[in-house]
N, C-alpha and C positions, 0 to 999 in steps of 0.2 A: 503493500501499500503506498503509495505518494501521500508524505504527510503534510509535505507544501506546496499551496498551489500558487504555480508556475504563472496566473495574471494580478498575481497578491505584489504588494510592497509588502514585504516580510519586516516586523518590526516585533521583535521581542520584546517583551516587560522585564527581564533580566536574567540571573543564573533559576535556570529550573528549581523548579520545588515540588510541582504538582504529580499527583501520582499516576502512573501509563492506563491508557485505559483502548478499550478495542469500541470506537464511533456508532452505533445504527442509528439513530433518527439525528436528524438535523431540526435546529427547532430555530423560527424564526423570533425575533425580537425587533420593538422602537426602541429606540434610544433615549424620546423626550429631551433633546440637545442636538448637539453638532458633533463632528464627524473627530476634530484636534478636541473639543473639550472633554470627550469624553474618552480618549485615547489617556490625557491628565490626567484624569479620575486613576485610571487602570494603575496607571505608570507611578501613583501614590503611593499604593501597594502592593506593587509589582504582584510574584506571582501567589502572594500571604494573601490576599485582599480580591477584591472580584475583579475578575475579567471573561471578556469572551471571545471564541477563537477568531472569529471578521467580525470588521467592520466597513457597513458600505454607505461611503459620500452620496449625499443629496446635493440640487441645485445651490439652497441657501449657505452649504457649504464654500461655494465660488465655484464657477464651472469648471476650472481644471479638476477638481475630486468629486461635479456629478458623474457617480456610477465607481467610483474608482473606490478598488477593493485594499484594507489594510488587514492585512496578520497578524494576528497576538500571540494566538497560540499553537502548538500544530495538531497535524488532527490524534498522534497518538496519545495526550496526555490531555487529562481533563484541564476543563475552563469553568468556573465556579460561577456563573451566570441564570441555574434555571433550578438550584435545591440540589433533590433526592435525583433529579436528571441528570448531575454534571457528573455520572461516574459511567454514561455509555451515551453521551448530548454532544454534538459539535454545534455550538451555537453561533449565532449571525445577528450582530448589532445593527439597525440601519438607520442612517441619520433622518431626520425631522423636523430640526430644527426648532425644539422646544413643541412644535405642535403637532402630537400622533395623531392626530385625525388628516392631516396632507396625505394623500395618495402618495405611493414610491413615482419617483419621477418617472420617463420614459429610458434613461436610461440606470438608472436603479434598478428597475426592471431587469431591462437586461441583464446586467451583471449578477443579479440573483438568480435567474434562467442558467448565463453559462456557469457561476459556481453548485448550484445545484447538480448540474449534469456532473461535473467534472465530478463532484463529493459521492456520488454515487456511484459512478465508477471505480474509485477507490474503494470504496466500501461495501460495494456490493449492494446496500439498499434498494427498492426501487423506489421510484417517483411517485410514491402514494400519499395517503393521510393517513401514519397511523390509525389505530381504532385501541389502542391501551400502550400503556408504557412499557411490558414486553415486548411489543410489535419492532419492524423494521420498516424506514422510510421517512417520512419527515412529518413535523407538528409545529408547534407557537405555544410562545411563553402563559398565555392563558388557559390550555386545553384543559392542565390536570392540577389536579391542587395538591400534588407532590412536587410540581416545576414549580408552582406559584404559589405558597402556602400568604404571602401577603391578598391576593386575592387583587392582584393589576387586571387591569385592561389591555396588555399591552399581548401582540402591534397592535389595538385596536381593531375598528371593525370596517374600517374604509380600506386598511392594508391587507386583515384576512378575508375580503371579498376581494381583491387581486391577488394573495396568495395561491385562491383552494381555486379561481380560474382565470388564472393567466401563469404563475410564476410553473405551479404541478405541472397543469397539462402542458404547459409548450416544454419542458424538460423533460416528461415521459417518450410527448413524442421524439424529442429528439435524440434519446435514449433506446428510440425503436427502430427511428429511420439509419440507417447507416450510411447514410451519402453524407458529407463534407459539407457542413457549411457554408452557406454563402459567404465569400470573404465579409460583405456590406453587413452582415446581419451579428459578424465577431466580433472578438477582441480582439484590438489589433497592438503590435508592440513595431514602435519604431526603435530599434536599438544602433544607434548612432557612436564610430567611431573615431577617433582623431586621427588612429592612421592605414584607415582604410573606407571601403563601401557600407556606406549605413545598408541593415538589413530587415527582413519582414517576419515577423511570427503570427499566424492568426489561430486561434486556440480551435481544436478540433482539424482543424487543415494547415500542415506549413507546407506551403505552396511553392514555397523556395528555400535555400538558405536553413537554418536552424531550424534546429524541427523535436528540441528535446528541453525540459529545468534544466535538467546536469547544463548543455549547454549557455542555458541562460545566466545560471546561476556563476559559468565560470567565466563572463565575460563582466557579471558583474562585479566579481572580486575582484576585477581591474579597474574598475572607476568608470564601466562602460552608464551610460544615461537611459531609463527605460521610459518611454512613453505610452503610456496605458491610455485605450480610446474606445468606446464603440463603435459602428459605424452611423449609429444616429449621432453620436457626440462630432466626427468626422466631417458628417454630411454637413452640420449645424457652422462649420469653421469655412464655410465658402460655395457661392451660390452656384448651384445646379447650373448644367449648360451640357449641350449636346453639340460635338461632343465634348467627354469631363476633359477642362481644365487642371491638366497633371501640377501644370509649373502653380500656378494657384493653392491647388494640395497643397504642393511640397512648401510655397510659402509659410501658407498658415500651420502644419506640421511643426517646420522648423522656428518659428517663432514661439513652437509653445517650450526650447531647449534653450539651456544657459548657455550664455555665450560663450561662458568660461571654457564648456566642454566642447564647444564646435562653433564651426566660418557659418552663420545661417545662411547666408547666401551661398556656399560652394554645399552647402546639404541638401539646400534647395535643389540643385542643379543636379546632383544623384542622386535623390527622393524623385527626382521626377524625369529622370533618367530610366529608373528605377520602374515609376509605373507607365511608362510609358511603353520600355517592355514586357509587361505582365498584357495589357491592353491590346497587345500585337501578336500575342502568343496563343 
């Protein structure tokens, strides 16, 4: 089982002190807060306090964090977010900007579907709502009193509806279909290197270049910058046109990378050339 999600920013909370677990239920939460402030709260206690396995940002965290996935705990260790369920659950906290009545944004929904598909493949659990705490699959915080002894409403009615009618069925369909996801619907990494060409990796379909989490991790250890974005976010960065204006897309992507890492102009040219080659292939 792979324990770190390749599409997430790995952000451990300190030295590992939590017991090892074998996860079988993925539990959805709402933060009643923001991604950064929630992380700050988790870090104040480290692994001896409360924490979640994952956090997913929303538009209220800023455009760059809408749909971003942060991973605080690996799948093989306990995260203390759902009381008695901690010993067998993986948790996902979702940013709501302090208003849990807000629906998940399109970028959050896309990120949650992708994460659910990956988690199911790692654990072997199905993308279906669990009926008991002894089951395998998907759940939500308020679902069982054992997970929610304080009777919170988490994740709220609006988000629960999205979980039941969009996230779970969409993930189940993706798991049932062996056909690779179309690039614009997946999670995209732009991996920019100062000493070589930029490379691309698509979740579920490695179209060219890097194809494994190990390769991505190896590059990151060398200071390579990764940009996470859903197809929806990319589409919002430049006007739709026919044919696609690859130079405009490349410039938009480059503008979101730190200038200390790469020359945005040079990167834009490299990205445009790579995209043009893909469109012609």
